[in-house]
N, C-alpha and C positions, 0 to 999 in steps of 0.2 A: 502494500500499499504506499501510495506516495505520500511524503511531509504535506500536511498540510495547515499548520501551525503557523505563529506568528513567533518573534523574540523582539523585544522594544527594551533597547539600550536606555537609559536617558535620564532626566530630572523627576523628581518625587516632591509636591510640596501642600504645604495646606494654603489653602484660598483663602484670603480675608478680601471680600468684597463689600465696596461700600457703594449702595444705589443712591441718585440724587440727580435733581433737576437739571443740574448745570455742573460741570465740573469748576472748580475755583482755581480764580486766578493767583498768582504771583502775589503770598503773604495774605490770603483772604482766605476765612471761615465760610459752609455754608453748610446749610441744614441737610441730612438725608434722609432717604425715606426708609430705607433696609439697610443690614447688613449680614450676611452669609460666612460660614466658615465650613468648606465641603475640601474635598481632594482637590488636586489639582497637577500642575506642574505637566510641561510638553510631552515627558515620556509617559507618564499617568494617564496622561488622556489619551493618547493613542493608544496605550493598553487599555482603557474600559473601552476606546471606540471598535476598534478592532474584535474584542470581546462581544461586547454587545451585537457586531456584524453577523458574529457566527462564524468566527474561528479563534481554533484552541491559541491562545493566547499565554504567553511568561514574559513578568517584569522583571528586570535586569535593574538593579539601581538600589541607593542607599538612602535610609531614614534614620532618625537619631533615637536619642533615649529619653524623650518629653511626653509630654502630655497628648499634642500634634502628632505623633506616629501614630498613638488608637485609631486617629481620626483618619488619616491615609490608610492604615493595613486594609481598616474596617472597609473603606472606601471600595479598595482594591480589588476585595473579596467577595462584597456584594455583587458586584460587577461581574462576576465568574473570571477574572486573574489569578492565570496559577503565581504564586508569592512561594517558589523552590528558591528563585533567584536573587528574592530581596533580600537583602544586609544592612542586620542592623549596628551602626557603627557608634562610637561617641559624641558627645553633646546634641545639637539643635537637631530638627528637623525642618528643611527648606520651606521658606516660607515668599509667597506670596503676596502684594498687596494692591488692590484691584479699585481702581474709581469707574465707575461707569454712569454717563450721563443719560438724559429720557429718550436722547436719539439710538441708544444702543453704542455709543461708542464709550473707549476704555481708555486710559492710561496704566500701566502697569511699573511696578518697582519687585525685583525677584531677588532676594536673597538667597544664595545656595545652599551655605549651612552642609549642610551633612553632603550631600550633592557632588562638594569637593574632595569626597573621600571616595570616590568611584574610581579604579584604577584599572591600569592592563590587564592583572593577572584575572583579575574580577572579573574582567570581561570576554578575556581567552575561557574561564573556567563555565561563561553558561552558555558560549557557544557549544561548547563540548557537551555538557549537562544535556544539553536541548537537540542534539546532533539527530538525524533518523523523526526527529517531531515537526521542525520547524524546515516551511521554506523561502519566509521571508524575513530581514532583518530592518527595522526601521529604526530611523538613528535624526538623535536634531543635537539642537547646541546650546542645551542649558547645562549641561555637565563640560565639566575643560576640555576645550577643540581636538589636545592630544588624542584623549580619551575618544572623542567620537573618531577621531581620524584614525585611530589604530584599529576600532570595533569597523570599520568601513573596508579595512585592506583586511582583517581577519576573519569578515565575513565573508569575504567574496573571493579568499581563499579556500572558506568550509564551502563553498560551491552556493551560497545564497543569495536571492535576489536584494542587493542592497538601495533601498529609499533613504534619501536624505532629506529633510526638510530642517534649512541652512536659517534657524532660526532659534535665537535673534541672532541677526545674520554677524557675522565680524571674519576679518580675512583668515583665510584659510592656505596652507603649501599647497604647491599646484598637485605634487602626487598625489594630491587625496581623490581629486575628479575620477582619475580609470578605476578606483575598484567601485564607486559608483553606477546604479545603475537606472536608478532614476532620482530624479532632484526635483521638491516643490516647494520654489518658492513662492511669497508673494511678490505685487508690487516692488513696493516699497526694500524687499532686499533682494529682487533680482537687480535693482539698479544701483544697491547700496555693491555688491560682489560682482558685476560686470563692468561699472563705471555706463552703463547705456541706463539714459531715462527712462522708464517704464510707465506710458503713459494712456497704450492704447495697444490695438493687438499685433500692428504693424512693429514699433520696438519692442514688445516682449518678443516676436521672433527673434528679433534682433539680440536679446538677450538671451535667449536660449540657445542661439549657434556660439555663444562665448561658452556655453554647455559643452556644448558637442564636441567643440576643436579642444578641451583641456580633457575630454575620453569616456565623458556623461553619455549614457546611451538614451537616453530621453531624459527631455525636461518639460519639464508641468508648470505653469506659471499660473497662478490665481490669482484671478483680474477681479475679486468682489463678484459686484455686479454684472459685472463685465464678463463671466464666466471662467475660461481657462482657455490655451493654448499649450494644442503639445504637439511638440515637436521634435521629431526620430530624424536620423539620417535619411530615410524614406519620403518621410510626407509629415506635413502640416496639417491639422487638426484642430479648429476652434469650438469648444463645447459653451454652449448656452448656460447662464446663470436661472434658476428655477427662481421663481418670482414667491416671495415671500417677504413679509415685512417682519422688518427687524427690531428685535427687543435687544439685546446682547450680543454682540459680535467678538464675546470671548470665546475662545475654541474648536471657531468656526475651521478655521487651517487645521487645527487636532482631528475632531470630524475627517475634514476631508481625507488627509494623508491615512489615518486609522483605517479606514472602511475602503481606503482605496487597495491597503496591505493586504486586509484581510481577503477582500475579493482574488486580489491576484493568488494569495494563497490557498484560498479555495477552486482555484481553477479557473476563474473568470479570464479571458480575452480582455487585454490593456484597453481597448475605448471601453466594454461593461463596466469592466473596473473606474473608470475616469469618470460616468455617468454616475455610477454608485456613489463616488469620492463626492462629487456636486452636491448629491441631491443633500447625503449626509452633513454635508457644512452647510446648504441653506437651511436646514433644519435643525443644527443648531445655533443658530441666530434667533429663533422662534422665542428661545426660553432663557432666564436668566443664566448668570453662571457657567463653571466653566462643565465640570464631569456630570453636573445634575441635564444639561442642556443638549447630550452626546445619545443622538437617535440609538433604537434599539432595528434587529434588520424586517421586521414587518413598517415599523417607518419610511421605513426608506422606500421599500415594494409599494409600500402603498402611497408614497410622491411622483415615485417613477409611472407609475400606472393611471395616477388620475394626472400627471402632469408630461405629457410625452415632448422631448425634446425636439425641435427638428435638428437631424444630425449633420455634421459639422461640413464642410469639403473639404476635402481630400486633395492637400497641391504636389 
């Protein structure tokens, strides 16, 4: 039987989210409407998204020895994420402070804490432990960049499909790109990494070419309400966004990448996997919070069935 699981190597945080009518200006205090404390972190969010999408999913990362540990571990477990590769280290669990305004826009401050303890040795152990169970490796940049780069190389050597969500964007060594099968930046991340100002489909295609020139097999640039641009050596295709009314855009990118990874792991063709990721990303914006907003397989199926997208034109 072919492995159909997903291994996520990355960050785990406790997300403290404050909701207010608008975000405060510098030095200003505003009254908020609500606050939540839930599981977050790009790694954990993508693990939850993949598990809820129907793929057996393992989370490799680090948590601390504080009360936030119980919150994040309980959150991962409740969504069916396998915890055998989770490590508890000395110190505090990572924290993200998120502010969301009435339009759904947000800003975020992340304090890595325990996430900084993830090591190359832990990465190698997790890849070896899940061998024969997983076919897709999901990576992000909320742990130390050198660890993500090591994971990409080790995952590629193990025969896994390596998917890198390069967020938050930061300079990476040129050598990492040849180990990446799929890269999934949004407009701002693609702009920062490539130097191409991404504002529309044409500029997204130019940014995608930058990744392909460095060895990436498939560049997928998400454009929010503009959908996604998919570029490989063989063709370019645009996937339109699903029409939704956003409440909170937090974790939309994680929903996209997690669901995409799950679909690839469970045998979907790339185009079908992108459609599923696009639907998951749209659904995630319709609910507040990070992990609580991540849709399950049925919700994704229902959106795809009720709003069939016009197929993008291959070039």
